[in-house]
N, C-alpha and C positions, 0 to 999 in steps of 0.2 A: 504494500499499500504506499503511496506517495502522499506528500503533504497537500491537503485541500483547506483553503481558506475562504471564508464567506467574504465575496467582494463588495461592498455597498454599491460601487458601480456596476449595475445589472442586477443587483438583489440576489445573488446565487452563490451557492458553493461551488468553487472551481479548482480544478488541479493548479498546483502552484508551479508555475515554469518561468523561473527567472530570464532577463534578459541575456545575461552571462551565466551560463551554467558554473555553478559553485562560486559565484562572487555576487553578493546580494547588496543593493543600495536600499537603505531603509531612513525615512525621516518621520520621526515622532513630535508633534506639536509640544512645545515644554511650556515651562510656566510664567506667567505674567508677574514678575516679582516686586508687587507692592503691598504683600501681604503674607502672612504664613499660609503654606497648603494646607487645605482641609482634607479629611480622609477620602471624602469624595474624589478630589482632584488625585491623590495619590493612587486610587484604582487604575486611572490610567496608566501610569508610570510601572506599575506592577504587571499590568497587562503588555505593554511594550517589552519590559524585562523578559516576561515568560516568552513572547514571541522571539526576541532574538537569541535568547537561549536555545530554544527550541531549534530555530535555523543554525546554529552553530553545533548543536548536538547532532543534527543531521548530516553534518560534514562540509558545511558552507562557511566560507569567509562572508563577515557582515560588517558592512561599515554603517553603523548607527548615528545617526545625525541628530542634534536637539538643539532647538533656539531657546534662548533666555530673552523674552520681550523685556526691554526696559525704556521703550519709547513707542508712543504712537497707538496705544491700546485705549481706545476710548469705553466709558463704561457700558456704552450700548455697540454690539458688534457691527451694526450697520451705519456706523459714522456718527452716531448721536451721543449726547452726554459730555462729561466731563473726562479729561485724560487721568486713568487710573493712576499712574505714576505721581502726577502732579498733584492730584487731591491727596494721596497718602502722604507725600512730602510736606505739604500745607498743614495736614492734620497733625503731624509728628514734629513739625519744626525742624526738619532735615532736609539737606538738598537731594533731588532726585537721584543723583548716583550714591548718595550715602543709603538711600533707602533701598535702591537696587542691590547694592553690595550687601547689606545685612541680609534681605530676604533669600538673595541667591545663598549665601551661605547656610541660612536655615533650612532651605529647601534640599540642599545636597545633605545635610545633616539627616534630614529624615529619610532620605533613598539610601544612605548608608546604613542606617538602623533596618531598614527593611530588606537589607541584602540585595538591593538593586543594582546591578553592574553599571557602572558610569558609561553613556554612551563614548563611541569613539570619537565624536567632536561636537564639542558643545561650543554653540557660537552666539554672541550676544548680539542683540541689533544695531546698538550704537557702535559697535565695531565694523559693522558691514553697510554703513549708509551709502558710501559711494557704489556698492555692488547693486545697492537697490536704485540709485540714480541712474545708473547704467542699464538696468532691466527696464526701467520706465522709458528711457530714451527708446528703446527697440519697440516697446509698446506703441509709442507714440508715433514712431516710424511707420508701423504697420497700419496706422489709421484708425486706432482703437480708442481714442481719448478726444477729449474736448476741455476747455479751459471756461471756468464760470465761477463769478465772484472771487477769484483770485486763487481758488483751487484747481487742481488737475484731477479730471475725472476719467474712469473707465465706462465706455459706453456700451453696455449690455446688448444694445440693439443691433450692433455690429458683430456679435459673437452668437450664431445660431444655436450653437449647442450650449449655449448658458442654460444653467438648472439640471443639466443630465443627471449628476450625482443625486441630486436632491428631489428629484422628479418634479421640478418646478415646470409651469407653462411659461415661455418666455413671452407670449402674445398677453398674458396677465401682469406681468411686471413692467411692460414699456407703454405703448400707445400715449406718450406725455404725460405720463402719471406723474403726482408730486406727493412728497412724502407728508408734506404740510409742516415739516420741521426743517427741512432743507429745501430752500425755494432754487437752489442753484442747480440742483439736478433735473436733466431731462426726463429721466424714468425713475422709478421708484427703486429700483434694483440697482441703478449705477452707483458706484462708490469712489472714494477719495485714494488716488494714487499718492498725491503729494498736497498737503495742506500748507497754506501760507500763513502769514499774520492775521489775515482776514477772518481767520476761525479762532484763533487765540492771540490776542495781541500779546499777551505776556508769557508766552510757551516758555518754558525753562531751558530746553535743549533744542535748538535750531540749526539748520546748516545751509550754506549757500546751495544753490540749484538753478539751472535753466530755466525754472518755472517762479523763481524768487525765493527768498530767504525763509526757510519753514521745515517741516519735518516730514517723514513719511507716514503714510497710512499703515495700520496694522497687517493688512493681509499680504503687502507687498513683501515683507520681509521673509516670510517663510519661502516665497517662491524664490526670491534672490539668494537665499542661503543654502537652501537645497539644491539648486541649479549650480552652485558654486562647488558645492562639496561632493555633488553625486552625478551631475551631467544633466544634459536636457531632458534626459529620460531615465526614469529609475523605478526600481520595482514595487517598492510599498511605502504608503503613507498612513500613519495612524494617528488617533486622536477620539476626543470622545465625540459622542452622537450629536451633542449641542453644537458642533463645528460643522456640521454637514450642511444645513441651509444656507449659510452665508459664507463663513471663514474660508471652507474648503471649496466651496461653489465658486468663489471670487479667485482662489487661488489657481482653480484649473483655467478659468477664463483668461486671466492675465499672462498664465505662463505659457498657455498654449498660441495667444495672440502674440508674444514676444518671440517664440521658437518657432512657431507653425508646427511644432512636433506634436501628434496625437495619437494615441493618449500619452500625455505628458507623464502621468503615474499609470501603472499597470493594475496595481492591486490596492483598495483603501478599505482599512480595517479600524472599525469604530467600534469603543467599548460602550455599553450602557450605564446609566446612573447608579449610583450608590444613593438608596433612598431612606429618609427617615418616617416615622408615623405621620409627619407634617409635609412630607414631600421631598422633593429634589433638595439637596444640601447646596448652599451658595453662600458666598462671602457678603454679597449685598443684602441679605436677609438680616445678616448679623447672627450670633450664638451658633456658630458652626464648630464642630470639633477638629482639633488637630491631633496629630500623632501624639505630642505630649499629654493632651487630654486623656487619652487612652492611658499613657504611663502613669499619670498622676491617680489613674483609678486601679492601678495593680497589674496592669496587662503589660506585657512584653511586645516590643514591635513585631516580633515574627508570629506572635498569636495573631495579630491583625493580617500578615501576610496569609497565613494559614486560613483565616476566616475569608480571605478574598480568593483563594484557590478553589474553595469550597463550592464557588458559583461560577457557571460558564460566563465568559466576559461578555458576551452578547445579551445576556438577561439582566434585569434590574435586580440588583442585590438589596434586601431589606437589612438594614442595620438595627441591631437592638444589642443591649447590654447583655441580655441573656445568650442571645446568639454568639456574642463575643466570649463569653463566658463557656460556651461549648466549645469553642475552637480552642481556646486556652486549655481545658481539660483534656481534649482530644491530642493537640500537640505534647502535652506533658506524657499522656499515655504513650504516644510515639516515641519520645525520647527514654522513656523507661524502658521499652522495648528494645530499642536500639542499645541502649546500656548494658541490658540483659545479655542481648547476642554478642556483644563485644568481649563481656567477661566469660561467657561460654568457649568463645572462640580465641580467647586470649593467645593461648600458647601457639595456637596454628598462626595467627596473625601477626605476631610480633614481627615488626619490619616490613609488612605487606599493606597496612592500610594506606590505601592510596587517595588522598584527599581531592586529587583532580578527577580520578575515576575516568579518564580516557581510554584506558586500555581494559577496562573491567569487562565490558561487552562481549570481548573475545574471549575472555578467560573462563567465562560462564555460559558461554552461547548453549551448549548443549546440556545445560543442568535444569534442575527443577526451576531454581530460581532464574535463570534465563529464559523460561516460558513467561514469567511475570514481566521481566524486561521489555520482551517483546510486544506484551500486551500493552504495557505501558506507552510504548513508541506509538502503537496503533492509535492510542486514545489523543495524544498530542497530535500526531498526523490529522485527525478527524477535528480540523478547526480548533487546535487547542483546548481540547476537552479535558480541562484540569481535575474537575470532579471525577470523571472516570480515572484518570492517571494517579489521583489519590486513593482511589478504590482499589487499584492494581498494588500499590505500595502498601496499604495494609493486609490485602490478600497475602502478600509476600511474606510478611513478617509475622503472620499467624499460621503460616504452612509449616508444620512439625516434619514434613519429610525432606525440606530443603535445608542443606547444612549451614549451620551459623555463618561461617565464612563466606559463603556464596551470597547469602541473603545480605549481609553487609555489602558486599562489593556491589550487588545489584541494587541496593538502597543507595549508595553512595553515587551510583550512575544516574539514578533517577533525580537525585537531588542537584544534579548539574542544571536543571531545569527548575525544580521545585524551589531551592534556595532556603532550605530549611537547617541548615548547618548539621546535617545528620554525622558527616564525618567528624567534625570537632566533637560531636556529643560522644561518639563511639571511641575516638582516641583517647579523651580525658578518662573515659571508664577503663578502657584498656591499661592505661598508664597506672590508675589506680588499683587496678587488679593486679599487676605486675609487680607492685611494691612488696618488698618482703612483710608477712604477716605473722603475728605471734600465734602460738600454739592455741591460746583462748580464743584468738579472732576466727580461727580456722573451725574450730570446735563449735564455736556459737553460729556460725554460718552454714555449716553443716546441718547442725539440729534444726536451725529455722527453716530450711530449705526442705528437711525431711518433713517437719510439721505441715510445711504449706502443700507438701505432696498429699499428706494424709487427710489434711481439709478439702483437697479438691477431690479426692476420692469419695469422701464422705458427702460431699454436695451432690457428686454424680449418683450415689446411692440414695439421694434425698435423705441422707440422715443429717440433718440441718442443727440439731442438737449438739452432735459431735463438733460440726462444723464452726459453730457459734463458740463451742466451749475452747477449740483450739485458739482461736482469734482473742476471746478473752483472756486466756492462759498467757499468751504472748504479750499481750497490751499489759498486764500486771507486772511484767520484768521489763516494761518499757520499749517495747517492740511493737511498731505499728504496720498492720498490713494495708496495702491499697490494691485494689482491684479494678481493673481496666479492661477494655475488650483485648488488649495484648497479652493479659497474663496478670499475675499477683506478683508486685514486688514489695521490699521490707526497708524499714528504715529506723533508726532508733530515735526515740522521743528526745 
């Protein structure tokens, strides 16, 4: 089975066939750094991470490009409202660049805590204004622009394919319509390529251009930077579904107008919203949850990553504290099982725990564990089905017929995509188990394991009085048993 992806352009699952076999260009829309990323924003970046990791796991060289928007993004995606960066700077009494730097660092702190691999190229809008000007010149030379009220607009009536991604009808968007908010537009769907002082007279960041001193519109930055680093055509563009009707639709129009290349991007991948009881999470509504909010409530960042992996990226995911608690407990049970397997296979695995796991698939190809690994790959190849992939991991960990060493190697290989630090968990457990133990420690461990086995046999025989008695006996001695889907573990109180 080969990788298939749901392509928003066409609304269908399609076999993934890169423009250049083995070499993939991938652009993912990055943050506008005027505030902290909320947990809904972070879903997109975990999705992009899973996609990039999957592509690499399947043997491809991936160039992953992500922008940092630090200029030009208004509070309305359709050129309306205040500049998000300027408004944030004024509210906080800082300069725009100070705000951008602070929230960029905060963003990458969050992504690191979520085990998101940093993109190959991270590019700031303010570092690429000349690239944007050059691209706008090409669009203008191709006859797709007009000047009005001091701003340079893209004329969607000149681009017949406008709205194809979002399934919009061009005839409903033009015909001389006015937005009521920007009387300079000929058509409601027209958008600004370059703003001058006629839009904001005291704009903080401005540059000289052929159209006057001003600043770029938000949409042009993604086109300019993706083309700069990936070429005039590339394989994948990803982002949230809220980008489909305006931002990504405008990107396609301006990019294809400038280059004459169709399609500009072959596959469009969009993740659904994370929703609360009150609906979609957004910064404009206030009261949004950040990753730090979850940490302050006692959750680890990887608990949230596990929670996200439990939902398919194209399905809305309902957030609740109880659901996150379930993910936390499941991840703990996962770690406990990995630790137990590491201890069981400690002697066999010394010097063999491979944290990169790049060669593990071949070493276990014809084993029981290898069957689960193959099923895991099939799940990912089916439009990144992480819920099924997690199910295959759990099936592997519970299979008593598979050798502990093989199970661990397969789990590490799966974790190249899942990003849950399983190899680190196993390594720590194996190192602890390898340390010299006193005769008293070994005797206690053997006794407890024997009692756990007796308790399991009693439960299977429905002798729950005996099973409860064993738990109580150990508790009186300061030893607590913890049951999970992966088995029973113990710890000292």
